[in-house]
ZAMIGU-795382 format. One record per residue: x, y, z of N, C-alpha, C in turn. Coordinates in nm, 2 decimals. Layout:
BEGIN
     npx     npy     npz    capx    capy    capz     cpx     cpy     cpz
       X       Y       Z       X       Y       Z       X       Y       Z
...
This chain:
BEGIN
     npx     npy     npz    capx    capy    capz     cpx     cpy     cpz
   22.72  -16.89    0.19   22.70  -16.83    0.06   22.83  -16.82   -0.02
   22.83  -16.85   -0.14   22.95  -16.84   -0.22   22.94  -16.74   -0.33
   23.05  -16.67   -0.35   23.05  -16.56   -0.46   23.18  -16.59   -0.54
   23.18  -16.53   -0.65   23.30  -16.54   -0.74   23.41  -16.46   -0.67
   23.53  -16.51   -0.68   23.65  -16.44   -0.63   23.68  -16.32   -0.71
   23.72  -16.21   -0.64   23.75  -16.09   -0.71   23.90  -16.08   -0.72
   23.95  -15.97   -0.79   24.10  -15.95   -0.79   24.15  -15.93   -0.65
   24.27  -15.98   -0.63   24.33  -15.97   -0.50   24.47  -15.92   -0.51
   24.52  -15.86   -0.41   24.66  -15.81   -0.41   24.75  -15.91   -0.35
   24.70  -15.98   -0.24   24.79  -16.08   -0.17   24.71  -16.16   -0.07
   24.76  -16.28   -0.06   24.71  -16.37    0.05   24.77  -16.32    0.18
   24.69  -16.31    0.28   24.74  -16.27    0.42   24.78  -16.40    0.50
   24.90  -16.40    0.53   24.95  -16.52    0.61   24.98  -16.47    0.75
   25.00  -16.34    0.77   25.02  -16.29    0.91   24.92  -16.18    0.93
   24.83  -16.20    1.03   24.72  -16.11    1.06   24.77  -15.98    1.11
   24.90  -15.97    1.15   24.95  -15.84    1.19   24.95  -15.74    1.08
   24.95  -15.79    0.95   24.95  -15.71    0.83   24.81  -15.65    0.80
   24.71  -15.69    0.88   24.57  -15.63    0.85   24.54  -15.52    0.95
   24.48  -15.41    0.89   24.44  -15.30    0.97   24.29  -15.29    0.96
   24.22  -15.23    1.06   24.08  -15.21    1.05   24.05  -15.13    0.93
   23.95  -15.16    0.86   23.91  -15.10    0.74   23.95  -15.17    0.61
   24.05  -15.26    0.62   24.09  -15.33    0.50   23.98  -15.42    0.45
   23.97  -15.44    0.32   23.87  -15.53    0.26   23.94  -15.66    0.23
   23.87  -15.77    0.28   23.93  -15.90    0.27   23.82  -16.00    0.22
   23.87  -16.11    0.17   23.79  -16.23    0.14   23.84  -16.35    0.21
   23.74  -16.43    0.26   23.78  -16.55    0.32   23.74  -16.67    0.23
   23.84  -16.75    0.19   23.81  -16.85    0.09   23.84  -16.99    0.15
   23.77  -17.09    0.10   23.79  -17.23    0.13   23.78  -17.30    0.00
   23.88  -17.37   -0.04   23.89  -17.44   -0.17   23.86  -17.35   -0.28
   23.91  -17.23   -0.28   23.90  -17.12   -0.38   23.76  -17.07   -0.40
   23.67  -17.10   -0.30   23.54  -17.04   -0.31   23.53  -16.93   -0.20
   23.47  -16.82   -0.23   23.46  -16.71   -0.13   23.34  -16.74   -0.04
   23.37  -16.75    0.09   23.26  -16.77    0.18   23.22  -16.64    0.26
   23.32  -16.55    0.27   23.29  -16.42    0.33   23.37  -16.31    0.26
   23.32  -16.19    0.25   23.39  -16.07    0.20   23.34  -15.95    0.28
   23.44  -15.87    0.32   23.40  -15.76    0.40   23.51  -15.68    0.46
   23.48  -15.58    0.54   23.57  -15.49    0.60   23.62  -15.54    0.74
   23.75  -15.54    0.76   23.81  -15.58    0.89   23.77  -15.49    1.00
   23.71  -15.54    1.10   23.68  -15.46    1.22   23.78  -15.48    1.33
   23.84  -15.60    1.35   23.94  -15.62    1.45   24.01  -15.75    1.42
   24.13  -15.77    1.48   24.21  -15.89    1.46   24.28  -15.93    1.59
   24.30  -16.05    1.61   24.37  -16.11    1.72   24.48  -16.20    1.66
   24.59  -16.14    1.62   24.69  -16.23    1.55   24.74  -16.34    1.63
   24.75  -16.32    1.76   24.80  -16.43    1.85   24.70  -16.55    1.85
   24.58  -16.52    1.83   24.48  -16.63    1.82   24.45  -16.68    1.68
   24.50  -16.61    1.58   24.48  -16.64    1.44   24.34  -16.62    1.39
   24.28  -16.51    1.45   24.14  -16.48    1.41   24.13  -16.33    1.37
   24.03  -16.31    1.28   24.00  -16.17    1.24   23.85  -16.16    1.23
   23.80  -16.04    1.27   23.65  -16.02    1.27   23.63  -15.92    1.15
   23.53  -15.95    1.07   23.49  -15.86    0.96   23.34  -15.84    0.97
   23.30  -15.73    0.90   23.16  -15.71    0.87   23.13  -15.76    0.73
   23.06  -15.87    0.72   23.04  -15.94    0.60   22.95  -15.87    0.50
   23.00  -15.84    0.38   22.91  -15.77    0.28   22.81  -15.87    0.22
   22.84  -16.00    0.22   22.75  -16.09    0.15   22.63  -16.12    0.24
   22.64  -16.13    0.37   22.53  -16.17    0.45   22.49  -16.05    0.54
   22.58  -15.95    0.56   22.54  -15.83    0.64   22.56  -15.84    0.79
   22.63  -15.95    0.83   22.65  -15.96    0.98   22.80  -15.97    1.01
   22.84  -15.97    1.13   22.98  -15.98    1.17   23.02  -16.12    1.17
   23.14  -16.15    1.12   23.19  -16.29    1.11   23.33  -16.29    1.17
   23.35  -16.40    1.24   23.49  -16.43    1.29   23.55  -16.54    1.20
   23.67  -16.51    1.15   23.74  -16.59    1.06   23.87  -16.64    1.12
   23.89  -16.77    1.11   24.01  -16.83    1.17   24.10  -16.88    1.06
   24.23  -16.85    1.07   24.33  -16.89    0.96   24.33  -17.04    0.94
   24.30  -17.12    1.04   24.29  -17.27    1.03   24.18  -17.31    0.94
   24.08  -17.23    0.92   23.96  -17.27    0.84   23.95  -17.20    0.71
   24.01  -17.08    0.69   24.00  -17.01    0.57   24.14  -16.95    0.53
   24.15  -16.93    0.40   24.26  -16.85    0.35   24.21  -16.71    0.34
   24.28  -16.61    0.39   24.24  -16.47    0.39   24.31  -16.39    0.28
   24.24  -16.32    0.20   24.30  -16.25    0.09   24.26  -16.10    0.10
   24.36  -16.01    0.08   24.33  -15.87    0.08   24.28  -15.83   -0.06
   24.17  -15.77   -0.07   24.10  -15.73   -0.20   24.15  -15.60   -0.24
   24.19  -15.59   -0.37   24.24  -15.46   -0.43   24.12  -15.37   -0.44
   24.14  -15.24   -0.41   24.04  -15.14   -0.41   24.01  -15.10   -0.55
């Protein structure tokens, strides 16, 4: 599912900067594929788990596949 990108504060390049509860978007080619609340992250693996607001399920996002953006509140 694709949604319009919302205002963002910054692109996340280091997953250590994410804390549970942060709202993020996962984009590919500037299209939003996932948007939701961070549940967990494994920076050493380059992955983050979110609860996706668009589809309602848990999603695992890999930095090799998506650009991760912190969404401004």
